[in-house]
TORKOL-4160 file (C-alpha; in steps of 0.2 Angstrom, whole numbers, padded with zeros to 4 digits, m for minus):
461
<pt num="1" X="0066" Y="0093" Z="0064"/>
<pt num="2" X="0058" Y="0079" Z="0074"/>
<pt num="3" X="0067" Y="0062" Z="0075"/>
<pt num="4" X="0055" Y="0048" Z="0073"/>
<pt num="5" X="0063" Y="0030" Z="0073"/>
<pt num="6" X="0080" Y="0037" Z="0068"/>
<pt num="7" X="0072" Y="0046" Z="0053"/>
<pt num="8" X="0070" Y="0065" Z="0053"/>
<pt num="9" X="0054" Y="0074" Z="0049"/>
<pt num="10" X="0053" Y="0093" Z="0047"/>
<pt num="11" X="0042" Y="0102" Z="0060"/>
<pt num="12" X="0032" Y="0111" Z="0047"/>
<pt num="13" X="0027" Y="0094" Z="0039"/>
<pt num="14" X="0022" Y="0087" Z="0056"/>
<pt num="15" X="0011" Y="0102" Z="0059"/>
<pt num="16" X="0004" Y="0102" Z="0042"/>
<pt num="17" X="0000" Y="0083" Z="0044"/>
<pt num="18" X="m0009" Y="0086" Z="0061"/>
<pt num="19" X="m0020" Y="0100" Z="0055"/>
<pt num="20" X="m0024" Y="0089" Z="0039"/>
<pt num="21" X="m0030" Y="0075" Z="0051"/>
<pt num="22" X="m0041" Y="0087" Z="0060"/>
<pt num="23" X="m0048" Y="0094" Z="0044"/>
<pt num="24" X="m0051" Y="0077" Z="0036"/>
<pt num="25" X="m0061" Y="0072" Z="0052"/>
<pt num="26" X="m0071" Y="0088" Z="0051"/>
<pt num="27" X="m0075" Y="0086" Z="0033"/>
<pt num="28" X="m0083" Y="0069" Z="0036"/>
<pt num="29" X="m0093" Y="0076" Z="0051"/>
<pt num="30" X="m0099" Y="0090" Z="0040"/>
<pt num="31" X="m0104" Y="0078" Z="0026"/>
<pt num="32" X="m0113" Y="0067" Z="0038"/>
<pt num="33" X="m0123" Y="0081" Z="0046"/>
<pt num="34" X="m0127" Y="0088" Z="0029"/>
<pt num="35" X="m0133" Y="0072" Z="0022"/>
<pt num="36" X="m0143" Y="0068" Z="0038"/>
<pt num="37" X="m0152" Y="0085" Z="0036"/>
<pt num="38" X="m0156" Y="0081" Z="0018"/>
<pt num="39" X="m0165" Y="0065" Z="0022"/>
<pt num="40" X="m0172" Y="0070" Z="0038"/>
<pt num="41" X="m0164" Y="0059" Z="0051"/>
<pt num="42" X="m0156" Y="0063" Z="0067"/>
<pt num="43" X="m0137" Y="0065" Z="0065"/>
<pt num="44" X="m0133" Y="0057" Z="0082"/>
<pt num="45" X="m0119" Y="0061" Z="0093"/>
<pt num="46" X="m0101" Y="0065" Z="0087"/>
<pt num="47" X="m0094" Y="0051" Z="0097"/>
<pt num="48" X="m0104" Y="0038" Z="0088"/>
<pt num="49" X="m0096" Y="0043" Z="0072"/>
<pt num="50" X="m0078" Y="0044" Z="0079"/>
<pt num="51" X="m0073" Y="0028" Z="0072"/>
<pt num="52" X="m0077" Y="0032" Z="0054"/>
<pt num="53" X="m0069" Y="0049" Z="0056"/>
<pt num="54" X="m0053" Y="0042" Z="0062"/>
<pt num="55" X="m0054" Y="0029" Z="0048"/>
<pt num="56" X="m0056" Y="0042" Z="0034"/>
<pt num="57" X="m0043" Y="0053" Z="0041"/>
<pt num="58" X="m0031" Y="0039" Z="0043"/>
<pt num="59" X="m0033" Y="0031" Z="0025"/>
<pt num="60" X="m0033" Y="0048" Z="0016"/>
<pt num="61" X="m0018" Y="0054" Z="0026"/>
<pt num="62" X="m0009" Y="0038" Z="0021"/>
<pt num="63" X="m0014" Y="0041" Z="0003"/>
<pt num="64" X="m0007" Y="0059" Z="0004"/>
<pt num="65" X="0010" Y="0052" Z="0010"/>
<pt num="66" X="0010" Y="0040" Z="m0004"/>
<pt num="67" X="0007" Y="0052" Z="m0018"/>
<pt num="68" X="0020" Y="0065" Z="m0012"/>
<pt num="69" X="0008" Y="0078" Z="m0004"/>
<pt num="70" X="0021" Y="0081" Z="0010"/>
<pt num="71" X="0036" Y="0081" Z="m0002"/>
<pt num="72" X="0047" Y="0096" Z="m0005"/>
<pt num="73" X="0040" Y="0100" Z="m0022"/>
<pt num="74" X="0022" Y="0100" Z="m0015"/>
<pt num="75" X="0028" Y="0112" Z="m0001"/>
<pt num="76" X="0035" Y="0124" Z="m0014"/>
<pt num="77" X="0021" Y="0124" Z="m0027"/>
<pt num="78" X="0002" Y="0126" Z="m0023"/>
<pt num="79" X="m0002" Y="0120" Z="m0040"/>
<pt num="80" X="0008" Y="0104" Z="m0038"/>
<pt num="81" X="0000" Y="0102" Z="m0020"/>
<pt num="82" X="m0018" Y="0104" Z="m0026"/>
<pt num="83" X="m0015" Y="0091" Z="m0040"/>
<pt num="84" X="m0008" Y="0078" Z="m0029"/>
<pt num="85" X="m0022" Y="0082" Z="m0016"/>
<pt num="86" X="m0035" Y="0078" Z="m0029"/>
<pt num="87" X="m0027" Y="0061" Z="m0033"/>
<pt num="88" X="m0024" Y="0057" Z="m0014"/>
<pt num="89" X="m0042" Y="0061" Z="m0008"/>
<pt num="90" X="m0049" Y="0052" Z="m0023"/>
<pt num="91" X="m0038" Y="0036" Z="m0020"/>
<pt num="92" X="m0042" Y="0037" Z="m0001"/>
<pt num="93" X="m0061" Y="0038" Z="m0004"/>
<pt num="94" X="m0061" Y="0024" Z="m0017"/>
<pt num="95" X="m0051" Y="0013" Z="m0005"/>
<pt num="96" X="m0063" Y="0016" Z="0009"/>
<pt num="97" X="m0079" Y="0013" Z="m0002"/>
<pt num="98" X="m0071" Y="m0004" Z="m0008"/>
<pt num="99" X="m0066" Y="m0010" Z="0010"/>
<pt num="100" X="m0083" Y="m0005" Z="0017"/>
<pt num="101" X="m0092" Y="m0014" Z="0002"/>
<pt num="102" X="m0081" Y="m0030" Z="0005"/>
<pt num="103" X="m0084" Y="m0031" Z="0023"/>
<pt num="104" X="m0102" Y="m0025" Z="0022"/>
<pt num="105" X="m0100" Y="m0013" Z="0036"/>
<pt num="106" X="m0110" Y="0001" Z="0029"/>
<pt num="107" X="m0100" Y="0014" Z="0039"/>
<pt num="108" X="m0098" Y="0025" Z="0024"/>
<pt num="109" X="m0112" Y="0029" Z="0012"/>
<pt num="110" X="m0108" Y="0034" Z="m0006"/>
<pt num="111" X="m0117" Y="0050" Z="m0004"/>
<pt num="112" X="m0108" Y="0055" Z="0012"/>
<pt num="113" X="m0091" Y="0050" Z="0004"/>
<pt num="114" X="m0094" Y="0061" Z="m0011"/>
<pt num="115" X="m0098" Y="0075" Z="0001"/>
<pt num="116" X="m0083" Y="0071" Z="0012"/>
<pt num="117" X="m0072" Y="0071" Z="m0004"/>
<pt num="118" X="m0077" Y="0088" Z="m0009"/>
<pt num="119" X="m0076" Y="0096" Z="0008"/>
<pt num="120" X="m0059" Y="0088" Z="0011"/>
<pt num="121" X="m0051" Y="0095" Z="m0005"/>
<pt num="122" X="m0058" Y="0112" Z="m0001"/>
<pt num="123" X="m0052" Y="0112" Z="0017"/>
<pt num="124" X="m0035" Y="0104" Z="0013"/>
<pt num="125" X="m0031" Y="0117" Z="0000"/>
<pt num="126" X="m0037" Y="0131" Z="0011"/>
<pt num="127" X="m0025" Y="0124" Z="0025"/>
<pt num="128" X="m0010" Y="0126" Z="0013"/>
<pt num="129" X="m0015" Y="0143" Z="0008"/>
<pt num="130" X="m0016" Y="0149" Z="0026"/>
<pt num="131" X="m0002" Y="0139" Z="0033"/>
<pt num="132" X="0011" Y="0141" Z="0019"/>
<pt num="133" X="0013" Y="0160" Z="0023"/>
<pt num="134" X="0017" Y="0155" Z="0042"/>
<pt num="135" X="0027" Y="0140" Z="0039"/>
<pt num="136" X="0040" Y="0149" Z="0028"/>
<pt num="137" X="0043" Y="0163" Z="0041"/>
<pt num="138" X="0057" Y="0162" Z="0053"/>
<pt num="139" X="0045" Y="0160" Z="0068"/>
<pt num="140" X="0043" Y="0142" Z="0062"/>
<pt num="141" X="0061" Y="0138" Z="0057"/>
<pt num="142" X="0076" Y="0134" Z="0068"/>
<pt num="143" X="0088" Y="0148" Z="0070"/>
<pt num="144" X="0105" Y="0142" Z="0065"/>
<pt num="145" X="0122" Y="0150" Z="0067"/>
<pt num="146" X="0136" Y="0144" Z="0056"/>
<pt num="147" X="0154" Y="0144" Z="0062"/>
<pt num="148" X="0164" Y="0145" Z="0045"/>
<pt num="149" X="0163" Y="0156" Z="0030"/>
<pt num="150" X="0170" Y="0144" Z="0016"/>
<pt num="151" X="0162" Y="0133" Z="0003"/>
<pt num="152" X="0154" Y="0122" Z="0017"/>
<pt num="153" X="0145" Y="0138" Z="0024"/>
<pt num="154" X="0140" Y="0143" Z="0006"/>
<pt num="155" X="0132" Y="0126" Z="0004"/>
<pt num="156" X="0122" Y="0128" Z="0020"/>
<pt num="157" X="0116" Y="0145" Z="0013"/>
<pt num="158" X="0109" Y="0137" Z="m0003"/>
<pt num="159" X="0101" Y="0124" Z="0008"/>
<pt num="160" X="0093" Y="0136" Z="0020"/>
<pt num="161" X="0086" Y="0147" Z="0005"/>
<pt num="162" X="0075" Y="0133" Z="0000"/>
<pt num="163" X="0056" Y="0137" Z="0003"/>
<pt num="164" X="0054" Y="0120" Z="0012"/>
<pt num="165" X="0069" Y="0122" Z="0023"/>
<pt num="166" X="0066" Y="0120" Z="0041"/>
<pt num="167" X="0080" Y="0132" Z="0047"/>
<pt num="168" X="0085" Y="0150" Z="0044"/>
<pt num="169" X="0103" Y="0155" Z="0045"/>
<pt num="170" X="0105" Y="0170" Z="0057"/>
<pt num="171" X="0124" Y="0173" Z="0054"/>
<pt num="172" X="0141" Y="0167" Z="0048"/>
<pt num="173" X="0157" Y="0168" Z="0058"/>
<pt num="174" X="0173" Y="0167" Z="0049"/>
<pt num="175" X="0185" Y="0156" Z="0060"/>
<pt num="176" X="0201" Y="0158" Z="0050"/>
<pt num="177" X="0211" Y="0172" Z="0041"/>
<pt num="178" X="0207" Y="0164" Z="0024"/>
<pt num="179" X="0197" Y="0175" Z="0012"/>
<pt num="180" X="0178" Y="0171" Z="0016"/>
<pt num="181" X="0167" Y="0164" Z="0002"/>
<pt num="182" X="0152" Y="0171" Z="0012"/>
<pt num="183" X="0154" Y="0189" Z="0010"/>
<pt num="184" X="0143" Y="0194" Z="0025"/>
<pt num="185" X="0153" Y="0183" Z="0038"/>
<pt num="186" X="0159" Y="0191" Z="0054"/>
<pt num="187" X="0177" Y="0188" Z="0059"/>
<pt num="188" X="0178" Y="0179" Z="0075"/>
<pt num="189" X="0190" Y="0192" Z="0082"/>
<pt num="190" X="0176" Y="0205" Z="0081"/>
<pt num="191" X="0166" Y="0195" Z="0094"/>
<pt num="192" X="0173" Y="0196" Z="0111"/>
<pt num="193" X="0160" Y="0184" Z="0119"/>
<pt num="194" X="0154" Y="0171" Z="0107"/>
<pt num="195" X="0142" Y="0163" Z="0120"/>
<pt num="196" X="0134" Y="0180" Z="0123"/>
<pt num="197" X="0133" Y="0183" Z="0104"/>
<pt num="198" X="0124" Y="0166" Z="0102"/>
<pt num="199" X="0112" Y="0170" Z="0116"/>
<pt num="200" X="0108" Y="0188" Z="0109"/>
<pt num="201" X="0103" Y="0181" Z="0092"/>
<pt num="202" X="0092" Y="0168" Z="0100"/>
<pt num="203" X="0101" Y="0154" Z="0091"/>
<pt num="204" X="0094" Y="0136" Z="0093"/>
<pt num="205" X="0108" Y="0127" Z="0084"/>
<pt num="206" X="0126" Y="0130" Z="0080"/>
<pt num="207" X="0134" Y="0121" Z="0065"/>
<pt num="208" X="0152" Y="0118" Z="0063"/>
<pt num="209" X="0157" Y="0121" Z="0045"/>
<pt num="210" X="0175" Y="0123" Z="0045"/>
<pt num="211" X="0185" Y="0119" Z="0029"/>
<pt num="212" X="0200" Y="0112" Z="0039"/>
<pt num="213" X="0197" Y="0105" Z="0057"/>
<pt num="214" X="0214" Y="0100" Z="0061"/>
<pt num="215" X="0220" Y="0111" Z="0076"/>
<pt num="216" X="0206" Y="0123" Z="0071"/>
<pt num="217" X="0192" Y="0117" Z="0082"/>
<pt num="218" X="0186" Y="0131" Z="0094"/>
<pt num="219" X="0184" Y="0118" Z="0108"/>
<pt num="220" X="0182" Y="0131" Z="0122"/>
<pt num="221" X="0169" Y="0141" Z="0112"/>
<pt num="222" X="0159" Y="0125" Z="0108"/>
<pt num="223" X="0159" Y="0119" Z="0126"/>
<pt num="224" X="0152" Y="0135" Z="0133"/>
<pt num="225" X="0139" Y="0136" Z="0119"/>
<pt num="226" X="0134" Y="0118" Z="0122"/>
<pt num="227" X="0133" Y="0120" Z="0141"/>
<pt num="228" X="0120" Y="0134" Z="0139"/>
<pt num="229" X="0108" Y="0122" Z="0131"/>
<pt num="230" X="0111" Y="0127" Z="0112"/>
<pt num="231" X="0113" Y="0111" Z="0101"/>
<pt num="232" X="0130" Y="0110" Z="0093"/>
<pt num="233" X="0131" Y="0100" Z="0077"/>
<pt num="234" X="0144" Y="0094" Z="0065"/>
<pt num="235" X="0143" Y="0098" Z="0046"/>
<pt num="236" X="0141" Y="0080" Z="0039"/>
<pt num="237" X="0128" Y="0076" Z="0053"/>
<pt num="238" X="0118" Y="0092" Z="0049"/>
<pt num="239" X="0118" Y="0088" Z="0030"/>
<pt num="240" X="0112" Y="0070" Z="0033"/>
<pt num="241" X="0098" Y="0076" Z="0044"/>
<pt num="242" X="0092" Y="0090" Z="0032"/>
<pt num="243" X="0094" Y="0081" Z="0016"/>
<pt num="244" X="0091" Y="0063" Z="0020"/>
<pt num="245" X="0107" Y="0057" Z="0012"/>
<pt num="246" X="0125" Y="0055" Z="0018"/>
<pt num="247" X="0136" Y="0068" Z="0009"/>
<pt num="248" X="0151" Y="0059" Z="0001"/>
<pt num="249" X="0160" Y="0076" Z="m0002"/>
<pt num="250" X="0163" Y="0078" Z="0017"/>
<pt num="251" X="0160" Y="0062" Z="0026"/>
<pt num="252" X="0175" Y="0052" Z="0032"/>
<pt num="253" X="0178" Y="0035" Z="0040"/>
<pt num="254" X="0178" Y="0041" Z="0058"/>
<pt num="255" X="0162" Y="0050" Z="0056"/>
<pt num="256" X="0154" Y="0034" Z="0049"/>
<pt num="257" X="0161" Y="0024" Z="0064"/>
<pt num="258" X="0157" Y="0035" Z="0078"/>
<pt num="259" X="0141" Y="0043" Z="0072"/>
<pt num="260" X="0124" Y="0036" Z="0077"/>
<pt num="261" X="0118" Y="0022" Z="0065"/>
<pt num="262" X="0122" Y="0005" Z="0058"/>
<pt num="263" X="0114" Y="m0002" Z="0074"/>
<pt num="264" X="0118" Y="m0020" Z="0078"/>
<pt num="265" X="0102" Y="m0022" Z="0088"/>
<pt num="266" X="0091" Y="m0027" Z="0072"/>
<pt num="267" X="0087" Y="m0045" Z="0076"/>
<pt num="268" X="0068" Y="m0041" Z="0079"/>
<pt num="269" X="0068" Y="m0028" Z="0065"/>
<pt num="270" X="0076" Y="m0041" Z="0053"/>
<pt num="271" X="0064" Y="m0055" Z="0058"/>
<pt num="272" X="0049" Y="m0043" Z="0055"/>
<pt num="273" X="0056" Y="m0037" Z="0039"/>
<pt num="274" X="0058" Y="m0055" Z="0033"/>
<pt num="275" X="0040" Y="m0060" Z="0038"/>
<pt num="276" X="0033" Y="m0045" Z="0029"/>
<pt num="277" X="0043" Y="m0050" Z="0013"/>
<pt num="278" X="0037" Y="m0068" Z="0013"/>
<pt num="279" X="0018" Y="m0063" Z="0016"/>
<pt num="280" X="0019" Y="m0048" Z="0004"/>
<pt num="281" X="0028" Y="m0057" Z="m0010"/>
<pt num="282" X="0017" Y="m0072" Z="m0009"/>
<pt num="283" X="0002" Y="m0061" Z="m0010"/>
<pt num="284" X="0009" Y="m0050" Z="m0024"/>
<pt num="285" X="0013" Y="m0065" Z="m0035"/>
<pt num="286" X="m0005" Y="m0072" Z="m0032"/>
<pt num="287" X="m0013" Y="m0056" Z="m0037"/>
<pt num="288" X="m0002" Y="m0052" Z="m0052"/>
<pt num="289" X="0000" Y="m0069" Z="m0059"/>
<pt num="290" X="m0013" Y="m0066" Z="m0073"/>
<pt num="291" X="m0004" Y="m0049" Z="m0077"/>
<pt num="292" X="0013" Y="m0057" Z="m0078"/>
<pt num="293" X="0006" Y="m0071" Z="m0089"/>
<pt num="294" X="m0002" Y="m0059" Z="m0101"/>
<pt num="295" X="0013" Y="m0048" Z="m0103"/>
<pt num="296" X="0024" Y="m0063" Z="m0104"/>
<pt num="297" X="0014" Y="m0068" Z="m0120"/>
<pt num="298" X="0014" Y="m0050" Z="m0127"/>
<pt num="299" X="0033" Y="m0050" Z="m0125"/>
<pt num="300" X="0035" Y="m0066" Z="m0134"/>
<pt num="301" X="0024" Y="m0060" Z="m0148"/>
<pt num="302" X="0032" Y="m0043" Z="m0149"/>
<pt num="303" X="0050" Y="m0049" Z="m0151"/>
<pt num="304" X="0060" Y="m0065" Z="m0153"/>
<pt num="305" X="0067" Y="m0073" Z="m0137"/>
<pt num="306" X="0061" Y="m0078" Z="m0120"/>
<pt num="307" X="0048" Y="m0069" Z="m0110"/>
<pt num="308" X="0059" Y="m0069" Z="m0095"/>
<pt num="309" X="0077" Y="m0066" Z="m0092"/>
<pt num="310" X="0089" Y="m0069" Z="m0078"/>
<pt num="311" X="0103" Y="m0057" Z="m0074"/>
<pt num="312" X="0117" Y="m0059" Z="m0061"/>
<pt num="313" X="0116" Y="m0045" Z="m0047"/>
<pt num="314" X="0127" Y="m0041" Z="m0032"/>
<pt num="315" X="0117" Y="m0044" Z="m0016"/>
<pt num="316" X="0120" Y="m0045" Z="0003"/>
<pt num="317" X="0138" Y="m0045" Z="0008"/>
<pt num="318" X="0143" Y="m0045" Z="m0010"/>
<pt num="319" X="0136" Y="m0062" Z="m0015"/>
<pt num="320" X="0129" Y="m0063" Z="m0032"/>
<pt num="321" X="0112" Y="m0070" Z="m0036"/>
<pt num="322" X="0100" Y="m0070" Z="m0051"/>
<pt num="323" X="0085" Y="m0058" Z="m0053"/>
<pt num="324" X="0070" Y="m0063" Z="m0064"/>
<pt num="325" X="0062" Y="m0049" Z="m0074"/>
<pt num="326" X="0051" Y="m0048" Z="m0089"/>
<pt num="327" X="0062" Y="m0045" Z="m0104"/>
<pt num="328" X="0060" Y="m0027" Z="m0110"/>
<pt num="329" X="0075" Y="m0027" Z="m0122"/>
<pt num="330" X="0080" Y="m0036" Z="m0138"/>
<pt num="331" X="0090" Y="m0052" Z="m0135"/>
<pt num="332" X="0106" Y="m0044" Z="m0143"/>
<pt num="333" X="0105" Y="m0029" Z="m0132"/>
<pt num="334" X="0122" Y="m0032" Z="m0124"/>
<pt num="335" X="0131" Y="m0041" Z="m0138"/>
<pt num="336" X="0144" Y="m0028" Z="m0136"/>
<pt num="337" X="0145" Y="m0030" Z="m0117"/>
<pt num="338" X="0136" Y="m0023" Z="m0102"/>
<pt num="339" X="0129" Y="m0005" Z="m0104"/>
<pt num="340" X="0120" Y="0008" Z="m0094"/>
<pt num="341" X="0102" Y="0011" Z="m0099"/>
<pt num="342" X="0099" Y="0027" Z="m0107"/>
<pt num="343" X="0084" Y="0039" Z="m0111"/>
<pt num="344" X="0075" Y="0033" Z="m0126"/>
<pt num="345" X="0086" Y="0017" Z="m0126"/>
<pt num="346" X="0085" Y="0010" Z="m0144"/>
<pt num="347" X="0087" Y="m0008" Z="m0137"/>
<pt num="348" X="0070" Y="m0007" Z="m0128"/>
<pt num="349" X="0056" Y="m0016" Z="m0137"/>
<pt num="350" X="0039" Y="m0008" Z="m0140"/>
<pt num="351" X="0031" Y="m0018" Z="m0126"/>
<pt num="352" X="0047" Y="m0015" Z="m0116"/>
<pt num="353" X="0044" Y="0003" Z="m0116"/>
<pt num="354" X="0027" Y="0001" Z="m0108"/>
<pt num="355" X="0031" Y="m0012" Z="m0095"/>
<pt num="356" X="0046" Y="m0002" Z="m0090"/>
<pt num="357" X="0036" Y="0014" Z="m0088"/>
<pt num="358" X="0023" Y="0006" Z="m0077"/>
<pt num="359" X="0035" Y="m0006" Z="m0068"/>
<pt num="360" X="0027" Y="m0022" Z="m0074"/>
<pt num="361" X="0044" Y="m0029" Z="m0079"/>
<pt num="362" X="0048" Y="m0029" Z="m0060"/>
<pt num="363" X="0034" Y="m0040" Z="m0054"/>
<pt num="364" X="0043" Y="m0057" Z="m0056"/>
<pt num="365" X="0056" Y="m0050" Z="m0044"/>
<pt num="366" X="0043" Y="m0054" Z="m0030"/>
<pt num="367" X="0049" Y="m0072" Z="m0033"/>
<pt num="368" X="0067" Y="m0067" Z="m0028"/>
<pt num="369" X="0060" Y="m0059" Z="m0013"/>
<pt num="370" X="0051" Y="m0074" Z="m0008"/>
<pt num="371" X="0066" Y="m0085" Z="m0009"/>
<pt num="372" X="0076" Y="m0073" Z="0002"/>
<pt num="373" X="0089" Y="m0066" Z="m0010"/>
<pt num="374" X="0080" Y="m0049" Z="m0010"/>
<pt num="375" X="0069" Y="m0038" Z="0001"/>
<pt num="376" X="0055" Y="m0027" Z="m0004"/>
<pt num="377" X="0064" Y="m0012" Z="0002"/>
<pt num="378" X="0083" Y="m0009" Z="0001"/>
<pt num="379" X="0097" Y="m0003" Z="m0011"/>
<pt num="380" X="0094" Y="m0008" Z="m0029"/>
<pt num="381" X="0105" Y="m0023" Z="m0033"/>
<pt num="382" X="0118" Y="m0018" Z="m0047"/>
<pt num="383" X="0127" Y="m0029" Z="m0059"/>
<pt num="384" X="0144" Y="m0037" Z="m0055"/>
<pt num="385" X="0152" Y="m0028" Z="m0070"/>
<pt num="386" X="0147" Y="m0011" Z="m0064"/>
<pt num="387" X="0150" Y="m0015" Z="m0046"/>
<pt num="388" X="0168" Y="m0018" Z="m0048"/>
<pt num="389" X="0170" Y="m0002" Z="m0057"/>
<pt num="390" X="0160" Y="0008" Z="m0045"/>
<pt num="391" X="0169" Y="0002" Z="m0030"/>
<pt num="392" X="0185" Y="0008" Z="m0038"/>
<pt num="393" X="0178" Y="0025" Z="m0041"/>
<pt num="394" X="0166" Y="0029" Z="m0027"/>
<pt num="395" X="0171" Y="0028" Z="m0009"/>
<pt num="396" X="0160" Y="0017" Z="0003"/>
<pt num="397" X="0151" Y="0009" Z="m0012"/>
<pt num="398" X="0154" Y="m0008" Z="m0004"/>
<pt num="399" X="0145" Y="m0002" Z="0012"/>
<pt num="400" X="0128" Y="m0002" Z="0003"/>
<pt num="401" X="0130" Y="m0021" Z="0002"/>
<pt num="402" X="0129" Y="m0023" Z="0021"/>
<pt num="403" X="0110" Y="m0023" Z="0019"/>
<pt num="404" X="0099" Y="m0034" Z="0008"/>
<pt num="405" X="0095" Y="m0026" Z="m0009"/>
<pt num="406" X="0077" Y="m0022" Z="m0013"/>
<pt num="407" X="0064" Y="m0019" Z="m0027"/>
<pt num="408" X="0061" Y="m0001" Z="m0021"/>
<pt num="409" X="0072" Y="0009" Z="m0009"/>
<pt num="410" X="0076" Y="0026" Z="m0002"/>
<pt num="411" X="0086" Y="0031" Z="m0017"/>
<pt num="412" X="0073" Y="0026" Z="m0029"/>
<pt num="413" X="0060" Y="0037" Z="m0022"/>
<pt num="414" X="0071" Y="0052" Z="m0019"/>
<pt num="415" X="0082" Y="0052" Z="m0035"/>
<pt num="416" X="0077" Y="0051" Z="m0053"/>
<pt num="417" X="0082" Y="0036" Z="m0063"/>
<pt num="418" X="0101" Y="0037" Z="m0067"/>
<pt num="419" X="0113" Y="0028" Z="m0078"/>
<pt num="420" X="0130" Y="0036" Z="m0075"/>
<pt num="421" X="0144" Y="0036" Z="m0063"/>
<pt num="422" X="0138" Y="0053" Z="m0056"/>
<pt num="423" X="0120" Y="0046" Z="m0054"/>
<pt num="424" X="0127" Y="0031" Z="m0045"/>
<pt num="425" X="0136" Y="0043" Z="m0033"/>
<pt num="426" X="0120" Y="0052" Z="m0029"/>
<pt num="427" X="0110" Y="0036" Z="m0027"/>
<pt num="428" X="0124" Y="0029" Z="m0016"/>
<pt num="429" X="0122" Y="0044" Z="m0004"/>
<pt num="430" X="0104" Y="0039" Z="m0001"/>
<pt num="431" X="0108" Y="0021" Z="0000"/>
<pt num="432" X="0120" Y="0024" Z="0014"/>
<pt num="433" X="0107" Y="0034" Z="0023"/>
<pt num="434" X="0096" Y="0020" Z="0022"/>
<pt num="435" X="0109" Y="0007" Z="0028"/>
<pt num="436" X="0114" Y="0019" Z="0042"/>
<pt num="437" X="0096" Y="0023" Z="0048"/>
<pt num="438" X="0086" Y="0008" Z="0044"/>
<pt num="439" X="0070" Y="0005" Z="0054"/>
<pt num="440" X="0053" Y="m0004" Z="0049"/>
<pt num="441" X="0046" Y="0014" Z="0050"/>
<pt num="442" X="0058" Y="0020" Z="0036"/>
<pt num="443" X="0053" Y="0004" Z="0026"/>
<pt num="444" X="0035" Y="0009" Z="0029"/>
<pt num="445" X="0037" Y="0027" Z="0022"/>
<pt num="446" X="0047" Y="0020" Z="0007"/>
<pt num="447" X="0033" Y="0007" Z="0003"/>
<pt num="448" X="0020" Y="0021" Z="0004"/>
<pt num="449" X="0029" Y="0033" Z="m0007"/>
<pt num="450" X="0033" Y="0020" Z="m0020"/>
<pt num="451" X="0015" Y="0023" Z="m0026"/>
<pt num="452" X="0020" Y="0040" Z="m0031"/>
<pt num="453" X="0035" Y="0034" Z="m0042"/>
<pt num="454" X="0023" Y="0021" Z="m0050"/>
<pt num="455" X="0008" Y="0033" Z="m0053"/>
<pt num="456" X="0019" Y="0047" Z="m0061"/>
<pt num="457" X="0032" Y="0036" Z="m0068"/>
<pt num="458" X="0046" Y="0045" Z="m0059"/>
<pt num="459" X="0062" Y="0038" Z="m0063"/>
<pt num="460" X="0056" Y="0025" Z="m0075"/>
<pt num="461" X="0067" Y="0022" Z="m0091"/>
């Protein structure tokens, strides 16, 4: 994987994205030459069209990121990828045509955009058909040797067997006398020279997956392997990199303290984040005010009670604040006390089902962002009644409050809507990853991919 601004991106995704950029520019060039030939004009030089080519490739590639074209499911399924590509290219072309019309630049003719759209879809699908066979081979995946043969090693085997995995496990070495969970593990005693064994297998990374590390670390072996240039990684760090979450089953306080992350040098990032929040929330409120007013009236007509409701939530450093949302439930929804939302929740009104599905009920929260209690990106703020219980049941739950809560976040785009302790636990793993690895770049990726969640109602309940 490539680490970009503290966030890991698989090599296969980077390669696929780079080829896509070239193909998008090529599609626009082919479209222009075809149209120029049809109307009988000179096409001109390639350099004279470089700007529009870059603009088209950039806008459509951002659209592709937004709708999940580079996500794990799209890498597994060609049908899924093709459907998302159609949506992404269409959205990108519409955006280009709209901007070109607004600024009256006339860099993109409607006819050439139509041709570019068709060529782009064909070329991008062909790219996936050709590259998918190569990207799944071991030649394009890191070769990993696992030291350990227990449950942790088995978890790595399951992770490595995924089609979108960026690594292939070339062997397991049992480091103890305990009965191995991985049957094909080789006993350490059967390998006289572990460093030579690693070199012979062409290993690029060794992962320590011992069940019990106390007095069991093969320090001499690890030192020799490290000095030969092979990367040595610890189990929790490896999982964090490969899954985009902090694994609560194996992480411990010392790992959180000494591992990279939770950087204090965030003054500039925090300032830029706040400036973005102010500008974006003010713009969003201005653009969506008619929508908010319309649905506020519909909520009032649909059921008795106020159109908006305030609810206390836990924010930065554990302080409580009120969120403002369009009411989507009956006014007596919590007459028996605070409850988790559930699928097909009977407390939700008719209008409430719709505004929850398309996230219109969240729009008034832009005011909370404008006032500084929330950010656009961050862990979702939870209710005080639930936080007290969750902090007792889940380790490190309080650490998610070390960053400002947000309307959207890393957990929301990676984990479907959840309303249970187990769901809260999984979402906490993503929230800790975000708090640990926050950068404006990660915020940018989350904002882009939020479009996917909205368009396909992923997680809405």
